DOPA-541522 format. One record per residue: residue number from 1; residue in one letter; x, y, z of N, C-alpha, C, O in turn. Coordinates in nm, 3 decimals. Layout:
DOPA-541522
[pt NUM 'A' [X Y Z] [X Y Z] [X Y Z] [X Y Z]]
...
end
This chain:
DOPA-541522
[pt 1 'M' [0.700 1.142 0.443] [0.750 1.256 0.501] [0.877 1.202 0.557] [0.846 1.106 0.627]]
[pt 2 'L' [1.038 1.226 0.559] [1.111 1.247 0.626] [1.185 1.360 0.686] [1.232 1.459 0.630]]
[pt 3 'L' [1.188 1.321 0.836] [1.251 1.427 0.896] [1.422 1.439 0.929] [1.472 1.351 0.999]]
[pt 4 'F' [1.471 1.501 0.899] [1.617 1.499 0.942] [1.681 1.629 0.918] [1.646 1.720 0.843]]
[pt 5 'N' [1.801 1.617 1.013] [1.872 1.732 1.050] [1.984 1.768 1.027] [2.055 1.686 1.085]]
[pt 6 'Q' [2.052 1.846 0.974] [2.189 1.856 0.866] [2.271 1.827 0.971] [2.357 1.750 0.929]]
[pt 7 'R' [2.293 1.860 1.135] [2.387 1.866 1.170] [2.405 1.709 1.258] [2.504 1.678 1.323]]
[pt 8 'D' [2.300 1.636 1.242] [2.307 1.550 1.321] [2.273 1.346 1.242] [2.205 1.338 1.140]]
[pt 9 'E' [2.316 1.244 1.293] [2.341 1.151 1.215] [2.219 1.081 1.195] [2.176 1.035 1.301]]
[pt 10 'P' [2.159 1.062 1.110] [2.022 0.991 1.085] [1.986 0.910 1.184] [2.069 0.828 1.222]]
[pt 11 'G' [1.860 0.915 1.244] [1.816 0.790 1.344] [1.754 0.686 1.299] [1.723 0.668 1.181]]
[pt 12 'A' [1.724 0.589 1.422] [1.635 0.459 1.372] [1.530 0.504 1.262] [1.507 0.453 1.152]]
[pt 13 'D' [1.470 0.621 1.326] [1.317 0.626 1.233] [1.371 0.670 1.111] [1.328 0.619 1.008]]
[pt 14 'F' [1.437 0.737 1.106] [1.524 0.760 0.898] [1.552 0.691 0.865] [1.550 0.665 0.745]]
[pt 15 'A' [1.604 0.606 0.975] [1.655 0.447 0.855] [1.537 0.379 0.820] [1.538 0.321 0.712]]
[pt 16 'R' [1.434 0.373 0.888] [1.319 0.225 0.894] [1.241 0.319 0.797] [1.202 0.256 0.699]]
[pt 17 'K' [1.199 0.476 0.793] [1.138 0.498 0.703] [1.193 0.460 0.533] [1.137 0.449 0.425]]
[pt 18 'M' [1.307 0.452 0.574] [1.405 0.532 0.414] [1.390 0.372 0.367] [1.350 0.341 0.255]]
[pt 19 'E' [1.432 0.264 0.479] [1.407 0.116 0.425] [1.262 0.081 0.360] [1.237 -0.017 0.289]]
[pt 20 'R' [1.178 0.175 0.398] [1.090 0.119 0.327] [1.023 0.167 0.165] [0.984 0.107 0.065]]
[pt 21 'L' [1.038 0.337 0.214] [1.077 0.374 0.087] [1.187 0.302 -0.024] [1.161 0.275 -0.141]]
[pt 22 'A' [1.300 0.282 0.039] [1.365 0.154 -0.100] [1.307 0.058 -0.094] [1.375 -0.020 -0.162]]
[pt 23 'A' [1.197 -0.011 -0.047] [1.127 -0.122 -0.078] [0.975 -0.100 -0.171] [0.906 -0.185 -0.227]]
[pt 24 'L' [0.958 0.042 -0.161] [0.875 0.063 -0.246] [0.950 0.117 -0.385] [0.887 0.094 -0.488]]
[pt 25 'V' [1.064 0.179 -0.398] [1.100 0.196 -0.513] [1.146 0.090 -0.634] [1.159 0.103 -0.756]]
[pt 26 'A' [1.173 -0.080 -0.490] [1.202 -0.201 -0.629] [1.089 -0.252 -0.643] [1.092 -0.294 -0.758]]
[pt 27 'D' [0.986 -0.275 -0.599] [0.847 -0.283 -0.644] [0.794 -0.237 -0.803] [0.747 -0.292 -0.902]]
[pt 28 'V' [0.839 -0.079 -0.754] [0.797 -0.017 -0.920] [0.939 0.013 -0.999] [0.962 0.119 -1.058]]
[pt 29 'E' [1.004 -0.066 -0.992] [1.119 -0.157 -1.049] [1.096 -0.236 -1.179] [1.099 -0.239 -1.302]]
[pt 30 'R' [1.062 -0.324 -1.015] [0.975 -0.468 -1.073] [0.860 -0.453 -1.185] [0.872 -0.498 -1.298]]
[pt 31 'I' [0.737 -0.376 -1.134] [0.686 -0.310 -1.240] [0.689 -0.290 -1.341] [0.588 -0.295 -1.410]]
[pt 32 'H' [0.797 -0.263 -1.386] [0.885 -0.178 -1.485] [0.894 -0.268 -1.586] [0.862 -0.274 -1.704]]
[pt 33 'R' [0.949 -0.339 -1.499] [1.032 -0.512 -1.546] [0.939 -0.545 -1.634] [0.968 -0.578 -1.749]]
[pt 34 'G' [0.804 -0.539 -1.584] [0.636 -0.651 -1.598] [0.727 -0.780 -1.512] [0.778 -0.877 -1.569]]
[pt 35 'V' [0.732 -0.753 -1.362] [0.672 -0.820 -1.253] [0.592 -0.825 -1.208] [0.563 -0.734 -1.131]]
[pt 36 'P' [0.499 -0.941 -1.227] [0.357 -0.885 -1.161] [0.333 -0.934 -1.022] [0.384 -1.028 -0.962]]
[pt 37 'P' [0.212 -0.815 -0.974] [0.206 -0.840 -0.811] [0.195 -0.967 -0.768] [0.265 -0.977 -0.667]]
[pt 38 'E' [0.142 -1.070 -0.792] [0.152 -1.227 -0.764] [0.283 -1.268 -0.772] [0.307 -1.376 -0.718]]
[pt 39 'A' [0.370 -1.212 -0.823] [0.526 -1.241 -0.795] [0.579 -1.194 -0.664] [0.636 -1.265 -0.581]]
[pt 40 'M' [0.565 -1.120 -0.659] [0.624 -1.022 -0.537] [0.530 -1.010 -0.401] [0.565 -0.975 -0.288]]
[pt 41 'A' [0.387 -1.054 -0.452] [0.333 -1.009 -0.310] [0.328 -1.194 -0.240] [0.343 -1.232 -0.124]]
[pt 42 'G' [0.311 -1.246 -0.321] [0.315 -1.357 -0.287] [0.144 -1.443 -0.244] [0.052 -1.430 -0.325]]
[pt 43 'N' [0.123 -1.526 -0.113] [-0.006 -1.537 -0.052] [-0.078 -1.462 0.079] [-0.193 -1.458 0.123]]
[pt 44 'D' [0.076 -1.390 0.126] [0.056 -1.355 0.229] [0.008 -1.196 0.204] [0.021 -1.120 0.300]]
[pt 45 'A' [-0.053 -1.134 0.062] [-0.056 -1.032 0.084] [-0.242 -0.962 0.113] [-0.320 -0.942 0.019]]
[pt 46 'P' [-0.271 -0.940 0.243] [-0.379 -0.895 0.259] [-0.507 -0.848 0.143] [-0.495 -0.769 0.050]]
[pt 47 'I' [-0.598 -0.906 0.172] [-0.704 -0.861 0.119] [-0.734 -0.758 0.133] [-0.715 -0.740 0.254]]
[pt 48 'L' [-0.786 -0.633 0.075] [-0.882 -0.536 0.082] [-1.018 -0.508 0.028] [-1.042 -0.414 -0.048]]
[pt 49 'D' [-1.100 -0.588 0.069] [-1.247 -0.593 0.027] [-1.348 -0.439 0.072] [-1.331 -0.372 0.174]]
[pt 50 'R' [-1.441 -0.417 -0.024] [-1.545 -0.344 -0.047] [-1.471 -0.199 -0.027] [-1.517 -0.100 0.029]]
[pt 51 'W' [-1.323 -0.218 -0.099] [-1.266 -0.074 -0.061] [-1.283 0.026 -0.169] [-1.322 -0.005 -0.282]]
[pt 52 'I' [-1.235 0.211 -0.113] [-1.270 0.278 -0.179] [-1.126 0.329 -0.174] [-1.044 0.310 -0.084]]
[pt 53 'L' [-1.107 0.423 -0.325] [-1.016 0.533 -0.283] [-1.023 0.690 -0.253] [-1.065 0.791 -0.309]]
[pt 54 'G' [-0.939 0.646 -0.095] [-0.986 0.728 0.017] [-0.833 0.856 -0.021] [-0.736 0.815 -0.085]]
[pt 55 'Q' [-0.837 0.978 0.023] [-0.786 1.078 0.058] [-0.756 1.141 0.145] [-0.850 1.215 0.174]]
[pt 56 'R' [-0.643 1.161 0.231] [-0.606 1.250 0.336] [-0.528 1.382 0.202] [-0.578 1.446 0.110]]
[pt 57 'L' [-0.391 1.372 0.256] [-0.283 1.468 0.196] [-0.260 1.383 0.121] [-0.187 1.441 0.041]]
[pt 58 'V' [-0.266 1.314 0.098] [-0.175 1.169 -0.026] [-0.362 1.065 -0.038] [-0.471 1.051 0.017]]
[pt 59 'P' [-0.276 1.022 -0.154] [-0.432 0.934 -0.205] [-0.428 0.763 -0.124] [-0.350 0.679 -0.168]]
[pt 60 'C' [-0.483 0.745 -0.054] [-0.461 0.636 0.016] [-0.599 0.499 -0.018] [-0.702 0.548 -0.064]]
[pt 61 'L' [-0.599 0.397 -0.004] [-0.731 0.320 0.003] [-0.821 0.323 0.201] [-0.776 0.342 0.314]]
[pt 62 'A' [-0.978 0.288 0.137] [-0.969 0.265 0.324] [-1.100 0.138 0.249] [-1.186 0.160 0.165]]
[pt 63 'G' [-1.066 0.013 0.320] [-1.199 -0.069 0.344] [-1.167 -0.205 0.455] [-1.103 -0.190 0.559]]
[pt 64 'L' [-1.218 -0.325 0.416] [-1.253 -0.411 0.477] [-1.137 -0.485 0.462] [-1.127 -0.541 0.353]]
[pt 65 'S' [-1.029 -0.504 0.558] [-0.886 -0.597 0.551] [-0.913 -0.711 0.622] [-0.969 -0.720 0.732]]
[pt 66 'T' [-0.859 -0.815 0.537] [-0.865 -0.953 0.630] [-0.704 -0.998 0.567] [-0.656 -0.977 0.455]]
[pt 67 'G' [-0.650 -1.066 0.684] [-0.471 -1.112 0.640] [-0.408 -1.034 0.672] [-0.331 -1.089 0.751]]
[pt 68 'H' [-0.364 -0.853 0.659] [-0.322 -0.757 0.749] [-0.196 -0.834 0.819] [-0.230 -0.926 0.894]]
[pt 69 'P' [-0.038 -0.807 0.806] [-0.031 -0.877 0.932] [-0.014 -0.799 1.041] [0.010 -0.879 1.131]]
[pt 70 'L' [-0.012 -0.624 1.111] [-0.042 -0.588 1.166] [-0.142 -0.547 1.225] [-0.142 -0.514 1.344]]
[pt 71 'L' [-0.265 -0.543 1.131] [-0.429 -0.510 1.195] [-0.471 -0.675 1.181] [-0.457 -0.710 1.064]]
[pt 72 'P' [-0.505 -0.754 1.246] [-0.580 -0.856 1.262] [-0.726 -0.882 1.242] [-0.797 -0.781 1.247]]
[pt 73 'G' [-0.770 -0.970 1.224] [-0.912 -0.972 1.223] [-0.928 -1.030 1.078] [-0.824 -1.049 1.015]]
[pt 74 'K' [-1.052 -1.062 1.016] [-1.123 -1.045 0.883] [-1.286 -0.898 0.882] [-1.387 -0.861 0.941]]
[pt 75 'G' [-1.211 -0.878 0.784] [-1.357 -0.762 0.789] [-1.299 -0.690 0.783] [-1.323 -0.641 0.673]]
[pt 76 'R' [-1.185 -0.604 0.853] [-1.144 -0.523 0.962] [-1.171 -0.388 0.881] [-1.148 -0.381 0.761]]
[pt 77 'P' [-1.232 -0.261 0.969] [-1.215 -0.168 0.865] [-1.076 -0.096 0.872] [-1.047 -0.083 0.991]]
[pt 78 'I' [-0.996 -0.053 0.806] [-0.850 -0.040 0.798] [-0.897 0.126 0.699] [-1.013 0.145 0.662]]
[pt 79 'G' [-0.783 0.228 0.670] [-0.716 0.317 0.614] [-0.564 0.275 0.620] [-0.493 0.235 0.712]]
[pt 80 'T' [-0.534 0.313 0.423] [-0.426 0.249 0.406] [-0.286 0.338 0.488] [-0.310 0.393 0.596]]
[pt 81 'S' [-0.129 0.346 0.420] [-0.058 0.423 0.443] [-0.097 0.506 0.286] [-0.206 0.517 0.230]]
[pt 82 'D' [0.025 0.549 0.249] [-0.022 0.592 0.104] [-0.001 0.545 -0.034] [0.101 0.515 -0.095]]
[pt 83 'L' [-0.101 0.545 -0.059] [-0.102 0.495 -0.202] [-0.012 0.482 -0.308] [-0.079 0.520 -0.405]]
[pt 84 'W' [0.134 0.439 -0.362] [0.183 0.468 -0.474] [0.186 0.371 -0.622] [0.263 0.390 -0.717]]
[pt 85 'L' [0.099 0.282 -0.615] [0.062 0.197 -0.699] [-0.072 0.154 -0.673] [-0.120 0.142 -0.561]]
[pt 86 'L' [-0.166 0.119 -0.846] [-0.296 0.090 -0.836] [-0.298 0.088 -0.950] [-0.304 0.186 -1.024]]
[pt 87 'S' [-0.291 -0.080 -0.998] [-0.349 -0.126 -1.132] [-0.462 -0.086 -1.224] [-0.583 -0.076 -1.201]]
[pt 88 'T' [-0.403 -0.068 -1.320] [-0.525 -0.054 -1.415] [-0.655 -0.095 -1.377] [-0.739 -0.019 -1.330]]
[pt 89 'D' [-0.673 -0.229 -1.397] [-0.770 -0.325 -1.364] [-0.830 -0.344 -1.231] [-0.928 -0.416 -1.208]]
[pt 90 'H' [-0.757 -0.266 -1.133] [-0.794 -0.249 -0.990] [-0.818 -0.380 -0.908] [-0.889 -0.409 -0.812]]
[pt 91 'T' [-0.742 -0.436 -0.976] [-0.691 -0.586 -0.864] [-0.602 -0.600 -0.763] [-0.583 -0.683 -0.674]]
[pt 92 'W' [-0.525 -0.438 -0.818] [-0.403 -0.506 -0.700] [-0.346 -0.361 -0.710] [-0.380 -0.293 -0.807]]
[pt 93 'A' [-0.248 -0.299 -0.600] [-0.246 -0.181 -0.488] [-0.109 -0.183 -0.381] [-0.112 -0.240 -0.272]]
[pt 94 'R' [-0.005 -0.118 -0.428] [0.082 -0.097 -0.367] [0.049 0.037 -0.310] [0.010 0.134 -0.375]]
[pt 95 'T' [0.079 0.027 -0.121] [0.083 0.099 -0.051] [0.274 0.120 0.008] [0.372 0.046 0.015]]
[pt 96 'L' [0.246 0.250 0.036] [0.414 0.302 0.114] [0.429 0.168 0.196] [0.535 0.113 0.167]]
[pt 97 'S' [0.376 0.120 0.262] [0.354 -0.033 0.342] [0.362 -0.157 0.269] [0.445 -0.221 0.333]]
[pt 98 'R' [0.335 -0.209 0.199] [0.237 -0.356 0.157] [0.190 -0.285 0.029] [0.180 -0.176 -0.029]]
[pt 99 'W' [0.160 -0.473 0.019] [0.075 -0.502 -0.169] [-0.046 -0.507 -0.087] [-0.047 -0.530 0.034]]
[pt 100 'Y' [-0.143 -0.484 -0.157] [-0.301 -0.510 -0.133] [-0.369 -0.581 -0.275] [-0.368 -0.529 -0.387]]
[pt 101 'R' [-0.422 -0.700 -0.242] [-0.496 -0.795 -0.382] [-0.649 -0.717 -0.353] [-0.706 -0.760 -0.253]]
[pt 102 'L' [-0.708 -0.630 -0.415] [-0.842 -0.555 -0.398] [-0.958 -0.646 -0.446] [-0.964 -0.709 -0.552]]
[pt 103 'G' [-1.036 -0.641 -0.360] [-1.156 -0.728 -0.356] [-1.279 -0.672 -0.429] [-1.239 -0.633 -0.538]]
[pt 104 'R' [-1.412 -0.651 -0.416] [-1.487 -0.595 -0.504] [-1.478 -0.403 -0.395] [-1.472 -0.362 -0.279]]
[pt 105 'P' [-1.483 -0.358 -0.517] [-1.534 -0.208 -0.480] [-1.616 -0.139 -0.380] [-1.701 -0.227 -0.362]]
[pt 106 'A' [-1.649 -0.046 -0.305] [-1.754 -0.021 -0.243] [-1.824 0.038 -0.388] [-1.791 0.056 -0.505]]
[pt 107 'E' [-1.949 0.056 -0.295] [-2.088 0.080 -0.416] [-2.040 0.242 -0.519] [-2.049 0.273 -0.638]]
[pt 108 'R' [-1.985 0.317 -0.385] [-1.950 0.456 -0.426] [-1.760 0.530 -0.404] [-1.697 0.611 -0.336]]
[pt 109 'S' [-1.746 0.456 -0.488] [-1.595 0.560 -0.488] [-1.538 0.637 -0.567] [-1.606 0.667 -0.666]]
[pt 110 'G' [-1.440 0.682 -0.560] [-1.378 0.820 -0.639] [-1.332 0.770 -0.803] [-1.284 0.852 -0.882]]
[pt 111 'L' [-1.354 0.634 -0.839] [-1.272 0.591 -0.916] [-1.391 0.612 -0.998] [-1.509 0.612 -0.962]]
[pt 112 'N' [-1.301 0.643 -1.205] [-1.412 0.631 -1.276] [-1.376 0.454 -1.325] [-1.285 0.417 -1.399]]
[pt 113 'A' [-1.487 0.362 -1.251] [-1.471 0.234 -1.319] [-1.575 0.199 -1.407] [-1.571 0.092 -1.469]]
end
């Protein structure tokens, strides 16, 4: 959610969030044009292993992350930012922040797989 004051210029936080949303929209448009996630994320996308479909007030993922640029470690438990795209074959997910390559789903998930 972006907060703004109609009387003031948007601040740096607003601009940063707007840039994240613009990056998400660009990826949604690329998916619509048929560009595969591999072409957008490359080899740098972190792996989310033993993942589940979680929910906050918005959908997200939780699982064991490896290769995350801000949350280092192998098999580190994390919860993602808002989930915006999930491939129907459950191999790729795009959150507000980044792409994830999906490994094995957890034994119990909210998915009908």
